[in-house]
C-alpha positions in Angstrom: 121.4 70.9 111.3 124.4 69.1 112.7 127.6 69.4 110.6 127.5 65.6 110.1 124.0 65.8 108.6 124.1 64.1 105.1 122.1 66.9 103.6 124.8 69.4 104.7 127.5 67.2 103.2 125.6 66.8 99.9 124.9 70.5 99.7 128.6 71.3 100.3 129.7 68.9 97.6 127.0 70.3 95.3 128.2 73.8 95.7 131.8 72.7 95.2 130.6 71.1 92.0 128.7 74.3 91.0 132.0 76.3 91.5 133.8 73.8 89.2 131.1 74.2 86.6 131.5 78.0 86.9 135.3 77.6 86.2 134.5 75.7 83.0 131.9 78.4 82.1 134.6 81.0 82.3 136.8 79.1 79.9 133.9 78.5 77.6 133.0 82.2 77.7 136.6 83.1 76.7 136.5 80.7 73.8 133.0 81.6 72.5 133.8 85.3 73.0 136.9 84.9 70.8 134.9 83.0 68.2 132.2 85.7 68.2 134.8 88.4 67.8 136.6 86.7 64.9 133.3 86.1 63.2 131.8 89.5 64.2 128.7 87.5 65.0 127.8 86.4 68.5 124.6 84.6 67.4 126.5 82.5 64.9 129.2 81.7 67.6 126.4 80.6 70.0 124.8 78.5 67.4 128.0 76.7 66.6 128.6 76.1 70.3 125.1 74.7 70.8 125.3 72.6 67.7 128.6 71.0 68.7 127.3 70.2 72.1 124.1 68.8 70.8 125.8 66.5 68.3 128.0 65.0 71.0 125.1 64.5 73.4 122.9 63.0 70.7 125.5 60.4 70.0 126.0 59.7 73.7 122.2 59.4 74.1 122.1 56.7 71.4 125.1 54.8 72.8 124.4 54.9 76.6 121.6 52.6 77.6 120.4 54.8 80.5 120.3 57.8 78.2 118.4 55.8 75.5 115.8 55.1 78.2 115.5 58.8 78.8 113.2 59.4 75.8 110.8 56.7 77.0 110.9 58.0 80.6 110.4 61.6 79.5 107.5 60.6 77.3 105.8 58.7 80.1 106.3 61.6 82.5 104.7 64.0 80.0 101.7 61.7 79.6 101.3 61.0 83.3 98.5 63.1 85.0 100.2 65.7 87.3 103.6 64.8 85.8 106.1 66.9 83.9 104.6 69.7 81.8 105.7 70.3 78.2 106.9 73.8 79.1 109.3 72.3 81.6 111.3 70.9 78.6 112.0 74.3 77.1 114.8 75.5 79.4 117.2 75.6 76.5 115.3 78.6 75.0 116.8 80.7 77.9 120.3 79.7 76.9 119.6 80.7 73.4 118.0 84.0 74.5 121.1 84.8 76.6 123.3 84.5 73.5 120.8 86.6 71.5 120.9 89.4 74.1 124.7 89.3 74.1 124.5 90.2 70.4 121.8 92.8 71.0 122.8 94.6 74.1 126.4 93.7 75.3 128.1 96.2 72.9 125.6 99.0 73.6 125.7 98.5 77.4 129.2 97.3 77.8 130.2 93.9 79.0 130.4 95.0 82.7 126.9 96.4 82.9 125.6 93.5 80.9 127.1 91.1 83.4 125.7 92.9 86.4 122.2 92.9 84.9 122.4 89.2 84.2 123.6 88.3 87.7 120.9 90.5 89.3 118.2 88.8 87.3 119.7 85.4 88.0 119.9 85.6 91.8 116.5 87.3 92.0 115.0 84.5 89.9 116.8 81.9 92.1 115.1 83.2 95.2 111.7 83.2 93.6 112.1 79.8 91.9 113.3 78.2 95.1 110.5 79.7 97.1 107.9 78.4 94.6 109.5 74.9 94.6 109.8 74.8 90.8 113.2 72.9 91.0 113.8 69.3 92.0 115.0 70.4 95.5 111.5 71.5 96.4 110.3 74.7 98.1 113.0 76.6 100.1 112.2 79.6 102.3 113.6 83.1 101.6 115.7 83.3 104.8 117.6 86.4 105.8 120.9 84.6 105.0 119.8 83.7 101.5 118.5 87.2 100.9 121.7 88.8 102.2 123.9 86.4 100.2 122.0 87.2 97.0 122.4 90.9 97.5 126.1 90.5 98.4 126.6 88.5 95.2 125.2 91.4 93.0 127.3 93.9 94.9 130.4 91.7 94.5 129.9 91.4 90.8 129.3 95.2 90.5 132.6 95.7 92.4 134.5 93.2 90.3 133.5 94.9 87.0 133.6 98.5 88.3 136.9 99.2 86.6 135.3 98.4 83.3 132.1 100.4 83.8 133.7 103.7 82.8 131.2 106.0 81.1 128.6 103.3 80.5 125.1 104.5 80.9 122.1 102.5 81.7 119.2 102.4 79.3 116.1 100.3 78.6 118.4 97.7 77.0 119.5 96.7 80.5 116.1 94.9 80.8 117.3 92.4 78.1 120.2 90.9 80.1 118.2 91.2 83.3 115.4 89.1 81.7 118.1 86.7 80.5 119.3 86.3 84.1 115.8 85.6 85.2 115.6 82.9 82.5 118.8 81.3 83.7 117.2 80.7 87.1 114.1 79.2 85.6 116.2 77.1 83.2 118.1 75.5 86.1 114.9 74.6 87.8 113.1 73.0 84.8 116.2 71.3 83.5 116.5 69.7 87.0 112.9 68.5 86.8 113.4 67.2 83.3 116.5 65.2 84.4 114.5 63.8 87.3 111.8 62.6 84.9 114.1 61.3 82.3 116.4 59.7 84.9 119.4 60.7 82.7 121.5 63.9 82.9 122.9 63.1 79.4 119.5 62.9 77.8 118.2 66.0 79.7 121.3 67.9 78.6 120.8 66.8 75.0 117.2 68.1 75.0 118.4 71.4 76.5 121.0 71.8 73.8 118.5 70.8 71.1 116.0 73.4 72.2 118.6 76.1 72.5 120.1 75.2 69.1 116.6 75.5 67.5 116.0 78.9 69.0 119.4 80.2 67.9 119.0 78.7 64.4 115.8 80.7 64.0 117.5 83.9 65.1 120.5 83.1 62.8 118.3 82.5 59.8 116.8 86.0 60.3 120.2 87.5 60.7 121.5 85.9 57.5 118.7 87.5 55.6 119.7 90.9 56.9 123.6 90.6 57.1 124.5 87.6 55.0 126.7 84.7 56.1 129.7 85.4 58.4 133.2 84.2 57.7 134.2 81.1 59.6 137.8 81.1 61.1 140.1 78.2 60.5 141.5 77.8 64.0 140.0 74.6 65.4 140.3 75.6 69.1 137.7 78.3 68.6 135.0 75.6 68.1 135.6 73.8 71.4 133.3 75.9 73.5 130.3 73.6 72.8 132.2 70.6 74.2 132.8 72.5 77.5 129.2 73.5 77.5 128.2 69.8 77.8 129.8 69.7 81.2 128.4 73.1 82.2 124.8 72.2 81.4 125.2 68.5 82.5 126.7 69.6 85.8 124.0 72.1 86.6 121.3 69.6 85.6 122.8 67.0 88.0 123.6 69.4 90.9 120.5 71.5 91.2 118.6 68.8 93.2 121.2 69.1 95.9 121.8 72.9 96.0 118.6 74.5 94.9 118.5 77.1 92.1 119.9 80.0 94.1 122.9 78.3 95.6 123.7 76.6 92.3 123.6 80.0 90.6 125.8 81.6 93.3 128.3 78.8 93.2 128.6 79.0 89.4 128.9 82.8 89.6 131.7 82.5 92.1 133.5 79.8 90.0 133.1 81.9 86.9 134.7 85.0 88.6 137.5 82.9 90.0 138.0 81.3 86.6 138.0 84.7 84.8 140.6 85.9 87.4 142.8 82.9 86.8 142.6 83.4 83.0 143.5 87.0 83.4 146.6 86.0 85.4 147.8 83.0 83.4 146.4 83.7 79.9 145.5 87.4 79.7 143.5 88.5 76.7 144.8 92.1 77.1 147.8 93.8 78.7 145.6 96.0 81.0 146.5 94.0 84.1 144.2 93.0 87.0 142.3 95.7 88.9 142.2 95.6 92.7 138.4 95.9 92.5 138.3 92.6 90.5 140.1 90.7 93.3 137.9 92.3 96.0 134.7 91.4 94.0 135.8 87.8 93.7 136.5 87.5 97.4 133.2 89.1 98.3 131.4 86.7 96.0 132.9 83.8 98.0 131.6 85.4 101.2 128.2 85.8 99.6 128.1 82.1 98.7 129.0 81.2 102.3 126.3 83.5 103.8 123.6 82.2 101.4 124.6 78.6 102.3 124.0 79.0 106.0 121.5 76.3 107.2 117.9 77.2 107.5 117.4 76.2 111.1 113.8 77.3 111.3 112.8 75.1 108.4 115.3 72.3 108.7 112.7 69.7 109.3 110.3 71.0 106.7 112.0 69.5 103.6 114.2 66.6 102.6 116.2 66.0 99.5 114.3 64.1 96.8 115.3 60.5 96.1 
């Protein structure tokens, strides 16, 4: 491909957008993490985040004409022979499952190992989902550059959190976040398909939040029966994570058709690591300082994204971006 090829420009802009989404995700993770810690309940914090996001998107879907047409468009796509399948509307379950695994396994494994497992599952899923063409960008070959970039990303995240690994030991629980990472890749693909069918990123995001909210509400109901209701803190800023999640989900839904699932995931991982580093510099949650390994890992992640984004010259004429 020539540098002036519109596909190259669109993909570059898409990856820049993915990195921006990752930055927002880092801020959201800090807020939701603080809420979960104050409540001592990660599932409740996730449910609050999803509920706030769903409420805003539901209102927007009722007010914006294009979003209002999304329900009709989605219904027609589900009824059309060979069209969208009902299971392709369930991507939000994966977001709910990720929050559930945070409550189940993050403490036992440690946040560092949990993060590595999620990223490993996410990039592996991205390669497979792109190869099968499940996302709106269509089938994409597993080129050496994409494979090397995916492996580098996992190594980079491992390096960036190595200072936090300490005495953490792997166990069967590592399968839970790895499966959550696999789900994130699938979620990006089906959410992109749903947006394409509904012709509205707002409506597609609303459905995603609604499905995730329902899954977390079920988990929370079971938890309440076992533990009782948690205490809700009074600080208003702790409840803003869901509003940032609107831009995280909405951005990924809109961008995946330009980047594919793997590059979207890598761009978001890079943005999230950079965002976490900036938060540690300007708004540190602890006084531990920033480890050199964290900086090295962030830089290596950016290299991984660049490698994975190298043009597929052998298959450049085999696919085109969808209209």
